[in-house]
matplotlib code that plots the C-alpha trace (Angstrom):
import matplotlib.pyplot as plt

x = [106.0, 104.5, 106.2, 104.1, 102.1, 99.4, 98.8, 95.2, 92.0, 91.0, 89.6, 93.0, 94.9, 92.5, 92.8, 96.6, 96.5, 94.2, 96.2, 99.5, 98.2, 96.6, 100.2, 100.9, 102.6, 101.9, 100.1, 99.1, 96.4, 96.7, 93.4, 93.0, 91.0, 90.7, 87.0, 87.8, 90.5, 88.2, 85.4, 87.7, 89.0, 85.6, 83.9, 87.0, 86.3, 86.2, 82.4, 82.7, 85.1, 85.5, 82.5, 82.3, 86.1, 86.9, 90.3, 92.8, 94.0, 97.3, 95.8, 95.2, 94.1, 95.5, 95.4, 98.8, 101.6, 104.2, 102.5, 101.7, 105.3, 107.2, 109.6, 108.0, 110.1, 107.6, 105.5, 102.6, 101.1, 97.6, 96.0, 94.5, 97.0, 95.9, 96.4, 99.8, 102.0, 100.0, 100.3, 104.0, 104.5, 102.5, 104.5, 108.0, 109.3, 108.6, 110.4, 114.0, 116.5, 115.5, 112.1, 111.0, 108.4, 105.8, 103.3, 100.3, 98.4, 97.7, 97.5, 99.4, 99.5, 97.1, 99.1, 102.5, 101.8, 104.3, 104.2, 103.8, 107.4, 108.5, 106.2, 107.5, 111.1, 110.5, 109.0, 111.5, 115.2, 117.7, 118.8, 115.4, 115.2, 116.7, 114.0, 111.1, 109.2, 105.9, 103.3, 101.1, 99.2, 95.8, 94.8, 91.1, 91.0, 87.8, 89.1, 92.3, 90.3, 88.4, 91.8, 91.5, 94.8, 96.4, 99.7, 101.5, 104.8, 107.0, 109.4, 112.3, 115.4, 117.3, 116.6, 117.5, 114.7, 112.2, 113.3, 112.9, 109.4, 108.6, 109.3, 107.2, 104.2, 104.1, 101.7, 100.3, 97.5, 99.4, 102.4, 104.8, 107.3, 110.0, 111.1, 113.5, 111.4, 109.7, 108.5, 106.9, 105.3, 103.8, 102.6, 101.1, 99.0, 98.1, 97.2, 95.1, 92.5, 92.1, 91.5, 89.2, 87.0, 86.7, 86.1, 83.2, 81.8, 81.9, 80.0, 77.5, 76.7, 76.5, 79.0, 80.2, 83.5, 85.0, 84.9, 86.2, 89.1, 90.1, 89.9, 92.0, 94.6, 94.9, 94.8, 97.8, 99.6, 98.9, 100.1, 103.3, 104.0, 103.8, 105.7, 108.6, 108.7, 108.9, 111.8, 110.1, 111.1, 108.4, 108.5, 107.0, 103.7, 103.4, 103.6, 101.3, 101.6, 100.7, 98.5, 97.5, 96.2, 94.6, 92.6, 91.4, 90.4, 88.6, 86.7, 85.7, 82.4, 84.5, 86.5, 85.5, 86.9, 85.0, 81.8, 82.3, 82.7, 79.7, 77.4, 78.6, 77.7, 74.2, 73.7, 74.5, 76.4, 80.0, 79.4, 76.5, 78.4, 81.4, 79.3, 77.6, 80.8, 82.7, 86.1, 88.0, 88.1, 91.7, 91.2, 89.0, 91.9, 94.6, 93.1, 93.9, 97.5, 98.2, 97.4, 99.5, 102.4, 101.7, 101.9, 105.2, 106.6, 104.9, 103.0, 99.7, 96.9, 93.7, 91.7, 92.7, 91.8, 88.3, 87.9, 88.8, 86.3, 83.6, 84.4, 84.9, 83.6, 80.3, 81.3, 78.6, 80.3, 78.9, 80.2, 83.6, 83.9, 82.8, 85.6, 88.2, 86.9, 87.2, 90.8, 93.4, 94.2, 97.7, 100.0, 99.2, 102.6, 103.2, 103.5, 106.1, 108.2, 107.9, 110.1, 111.3, 108.0, 108.7, 106.6, 106.3]
y = [124.2, 121.4, 118.4, 118.0, 120.2, 118.7, 120.8, 120.2, 119.6, 116.7, 113.6, 111.8, 114.8, 115.2, 111.5, 111.6, 114.7, 113.0, 109.8, 111.6, 113.9, 110.9, 109.7, 112.8, 114.7, 118.4, 118.7, 121.8, 121.4, 124.2, 125.5, 127.7, 130.5, 132.0, 131.1, 127.4, 127.3, 129.0, 126.5, 123.5, 124.8, 125.7, 122.4, 120.3, 118.0, 118.3, 118.1, 118.8, 116.1, 113.6, 114.0, 112.0, 112.0, 114.6, 116.3, 115.4, 118.2, 118.6, 119.2, 122.8, 124.3, 127.6, 129.6, 131.2, 129.5, 131.0, 129.6, 126.3, 125.5, 127.1, 124.6, 121.5, 118.5, 116.9, 118.5, 116.3, 117.3, 116.0, 117.9, 116.6, 115.9, 118.7, 121.2, 119.9, 122.3, 125.3, 124.3, 123.6, 127.0, 128.5, 126.8, 126.6, 129.9, 128.5, 125.2, 124.6, 121.8, 120.6, 119.5, 116.2, 116.5, 113.7, 113.4, 111.3, 112.3, 109.5, 111.0, 112.3, 115.9, 116.1, 118.2, 116.8, 113.3, 114.0, 112.0, 114.1, 113.6, 115.0, 118.0, 118.7, 118.4, 120.8, 123.4, 123.2, 124.0, 121.2, 121.0, 119.6, 116.9, 114.2, 115.0, 114.2, 111.0, 109.4, 107.3, 104.7, 101.5, 100.1, 103.2, 103.9, 107.0, 106.2, 102.8, 104.4, 107.1, 104.3, 103.0, 99.7, 97.9, 99.1, 99.0, 101.4, 102.1, 105.2, 105.5, 107.8, 107.6, 108.2, 105.3, 107.3, 109.8, 106.9, 105.5, 108.8, 109.2, 105.6, 106.2, 109.3, 107.8, 104.3, 103.5, 100.3, 100.3, 101.7, 99.6, 101.4, 99.7, 101.4, 101.2, 103.1, 102.5, 105.9, 105.4, 102.0, 103.1, 106.2, 104.6, 101.7, 104.1, 106.2, 103.6, 101.4, 104.3, 103.7, 100.0, 100.8, 102.8, 99.6, 97.5, 99.7, 99.4, 95.6, 95.9, 98.3, 95.8, 92.9, 90.8, 88.9, 87.9, 85.9, 89.0, 91.3, 89.0, 88.8, 92.5, 93.2, 90.6, 92.0, 95.5, 94.7, 93.5, 96.9, 98.8, 96.7, 97.1, 100.9, 101.0, 98.9, 101.0, 104.1, 102.6, 100.9, 97.6, 95.0, 93.5, 96.7, 96.0, 92.7, 94.6, 97.0, 99.9, 97.7, 94.6, 95.7, 99.1, 97.7, 95.0, 97.5, 100.2, 97.8, 96.1, 98.6, 100.6, 103.4, 103.8, 106.9, 105.6, 102.4, 104.4, 106.6, 103.5, 101.8, 104.8, 105.4, 101.8, 102.4, 105.2, 108.4, 111.1, 111.6, 115.3, 114.5, 111.8, 113.9, 116.9, 114.8, 113.8, 115.6, 114.2, 113.8, 110.6, 110.9, 108.2, 110.4, 112.7, 110.1, 108.0, 110.8, 111.4, 107.6, 107.1, 110.1, 108.5, 105.1, 106.7, 108.3, 105.0, 102.9, 100.7, 99.2, 99.7, 98.2, 98.5, 102.1, 102.8, 101.5, 103.4, 106.5, 105.9, 105.2, 108.4, 110.8, 109.3, 107.9, 104.3, 101.9, 100.1, 96.7, 97.1, 98.2, 95.0, 92.9, 94.4, 93.6, 90.0, 89.8, 91.0, 88.8, 85.6, 85.4, 83.9, 85.2, 86.8, 87.7, 91.4, 90.7, 87.8, 88.5, 86.3, 84.4, 82.4, 78.7, 77.1, 73.3]
z = [129.2, 127.1, 125.5, 122.4, 120.0, 117.7, 114.6, 113.6, 115.5, 113.3, 114.9, 114.6, 115.9, 118.8, 119.6, 119.7, 121.8, 124.3, 124.3, 124.9, 127.6, 129.2, 129.7, 131.7, 128.9, 128.4, 125.1, 123.1, 120.5, 117.9, 116.6, 113.5, 115.3, 118.8, 118.7, 118.2, 120.8, 123.4, 122.6, 123.0, 126.3, 127.6, 126.6, 127.4, 124.4, 120.7, 120.2, 116.5, 115.6, 118.5, 120.9, 124.1, 124.8, 127.5, 127.5, 130.3, 132.5, 130.7, 127.3, 126.3, 123.0, 121.7, 118.5, 119.1, 117.2, 119.4, 122.5, 120.9, 119.8, 122.8, 124.1, 122.7, 121.6, 119.2, 116.5, 115.2, 111.9, 111.9, 109.0, 105.7, 103.0, 100.7, 103.6, 104.6, 102.6, 103.7, 107.4, 107.2, 105.7, 108.6, 111.4, 109.9, 111.3, 114.8, 114.2, 115.5, 115.5, 119.0, 117.6, 116.0, 113.3, 112.9, 110.0, 110.7, 107.5, 105.0, 101.6, 98.5, 97.4, 94.5, 92.1, 92.7, 93.9, 96.7, 100.0, 103.1, 104.3, 100.9, 101.3, 104.8, 103.6, 100.7, 103.1, 105.9, 106.4, 105.6, 109.2, 110.1, 107.5, 109.7, 112.3, 110.0, 110.5, 109.7, 111.6, 109.9, 110.8, 111.6, 113.6, 113.5, 115.7, 117.6, 118.8, 120.0, 121.8, 123.5, 124.7, 122.8, 122.1, 118.8, 117.0, 114.7, 112.9, 113.1, 110.2, 109.6, 107.5, 110.8, 113.1, 116.2, 115.3, 114.9, 118.2, 120.0, 118.7, 119.4, 123.1, 123.2, 121.5, 123.0, 125.8, 127.4, 124.8, 121.9, 120.8, 118.5, 116.1, 114.2, 110.5, 108.3, 105.1, 105.0, 101.4, 102.2, 105.4, 103.8, 100.7, 102.6, 104.6, 101.6, 99.0, 101.2, 101.2, 97.4, 98.0, 100.9, 98.5, 96.3, 99.4, 100.3, 96.8, 97.2, 100.5, 99.0, 96.3, 98.8, 97.0, 100.0, 101.7, 98.8, 96.6, 99.4, 100.3, 96.7, 96.3, 99.4, 98.3, 94.7, 96.1, 98.3, 95.1, 93.5, 96.5, 96.6, 92.9, 93.1, 96.4, 95.1, 91.9, 94.2, 96.2, 99.1, 100.7, 99.7, 103.2, 104.6, 102.8, 104.7, 108.0, 110.0, 107.6, 104.7, 105.3, 108.8, 107.8, 104.6, 106.5, 109.1, 106.7, 104.3, 107.0, 109.6, 109.7, 111.2, 107.9, 106.0, 102.7, 103.0, 103.7, 100.6, 98.4, 100.0, 99.5, 96.0, 95.1, 96.6, 94.1, 96.1, 94.3, 95.5, 96.3, 98.5, 100.3, 101.1, 102.0, 104.7, 106.4, 109.2, 108.3, 105.0, 103.0, 101.8, 99.2, 97.0, 96.1, 96.7, 93.8, 91.4, 92.8, 93.0, 89.3, 88.4, 90.3, 88.8, 85.3, 86.1, 87.3, 84.6, 87.1, 86.3, 88.9, 87.5, 90.8, 91.3, 87.7, 88.2, 91.4, 89.6, 86.9, 89.5, 91.4, 88.5, 85.2, 86.3, 85.8, 87.2, 90.1, 89.1, 85.6, 87.0, 89.0, 86.1, 83.9, 86.6, 86.6, 82.8, 82.6, 80.8, 82.8, 84.2, 86.8, 90.3, 90.7, 87.1, 87.9, 90.6, 89.3, 85.6, 83.5, 86.6, 86.5, 85.6, 83.0, 82.6]

ax = plt.figure().add_subplot(projection="3d")
ax.plot(x, y, z, "-o")
ax.set_aspect("equal")
plt.show()
């Protein structure tokens, strides 16, 4: 009998499966087809998504949902955001109240602008809702697969749920903190992908560290504005799921979203860039959903707006940055403090 099932053979899902099984836990990795499961078990690594990282002995792939979920206490959903609802519908008949449900996806559903915990709650029985939690932080999968020190946050509206998952996920090289601000932890991990696209554009144009630091900082202001309007605690965005994840994703050459922005600034078409990648750059669809959510909450997101125009309307990246620089001058915290700003 296994302890954990990972739904999704993505690079992040595979990384977590390897990490947890390396702790001696029994882990099932659910594959979509028998052929994929057989290949993973035969090769003992995910050569398509995470080559070079062999499976521990206690990790086994299977295409059978009944087998994958039999007796497990933790269900990790490691699928792209746009596939989350379909996957939850696929597995929900095999879920029971003994199981904890952990989303590790960082995206918003395109049509509804729902966060992943909302999608999961909409598709599962009410008795499971207190068992839903999310994981987010500066977690570049390849670094974690290499067993480099990393930190993350598990959030749930029920602190006891978060603490149970914390104990299961933590290892000497993977330090896990808890939080009850599910909205903030999710939106921090989601919205940083939009800013990472912009950071990649800055890198693609060779604009330097001053530009990038300013972009990251003002990007954090946008993330915080939208998060607070959605009900998040502003302090969350100063933590690992906010600033921590933002810095890592905007800076690392391992970041898919940064790579897309960089290549777009160098003149490659978006379709060509995404077609050449093995993983999903969640920021591409998240930009659309984030602006939808911002419109509903009446929050201004100028960086996200320019990213959208560069992705979908053919805006020249250099012109987009110039327009941001030419916006109306204001107090640094005008959008946060409003009328509370003191004037001489």
